[in-house]
Structure formats: C-alpha cells, structure tokens
Residue, then its C-alpha position, 0 to 999 in steps of 0.5 A: x500500500x505504500x509503494x514509496x517505502x518511505x517513513x517518517x517519525x511524526x506525531x499523530x492524533x487518532x480520534x475514533x469519533x472522527x468522521x474523516x482523517x486528515x494528513x498535512x500536505x507537507x507530509x504527503x510531499x515528504x512521503x511522496x504519496x500519490x493521490x488515489x482520488x479527490x473529493x469535495x469535503x465540508x468541514x465543520x467543527x463542534x457547534x460551529x455556525x459556518x462550514x468550509x468546503x473544498x476539493x481535497x486529494x485522498x491518499x492511502x498510507x500505513x502507520x506503524x507504532x515505533x514500540x509495538x510495531x502495531x500497524x494500520x492502513x488508513x485513507x486520509x484527506x489532504x489538508x494544508x492547515x496545521x491547527x497549532x504548531x507542535x514543538x520538536x521532540x526533545x532530543x533525549x526523548x528521541x534517544x530513549x525512543x530509539x533505544x526502546x527505553x521509553x514506552x508511550x501510550x500505544x494501542x496493543x495488538x490484538x493478534 
C-alpha cells in the first residue's frame, strides 16, 4: 500500500469519533504519496455556525507504532492547515525512543 517505502517519525492524533482523517500536505510531499482520488469535503467543527468546503486529494498510507510495531492502513484527506504548531521532540526523548527505553501510550495488538 505504500509503494514509496518511505517513513517518517511524526506525531499523530487518532480520534475514533472522527468522521474523516486528515494528513498535512507537507507530509504527503515528504512521503511522496500519490493521490488515489479527490473529493469535495465540508468541514465543520463542534457547534460551529459556518462550514468550509473544498476539493481535497485522498491518499492511502500505513502507520506503524515505533514500540509495538502495531500497524494500520488508513485513507486520509489532504489538508494544508496545521491547527497549532507542535514543538520538536526533545532530543533525549528521541534517544530513549530509539533505544526502546521509553514506552508511550500505544494501542496493543490484538493478534
């Protein structure tokens, strides 16, 4: 499903109650993902009074946890919007993550 075989350590938010998934346009470029389709998307946050509609590309990608290697394939809409700037991962956390000495919350594999 990922013909580019590229990977990138990144943060993500998985919301089981969300109706759609979104991926930043910059991550699509970094991973060299090709759109599999395009659709008109209308976005409205909780209790909003107005909506925004636009055509967005759709991509398919695999996500894998760095500790348990639990993997999931998702389809996501392209988004040019980043809602808030995320600070860089501190270097000491990165070192611990790669050395497998730090366990963050991650879904357990049911296989």
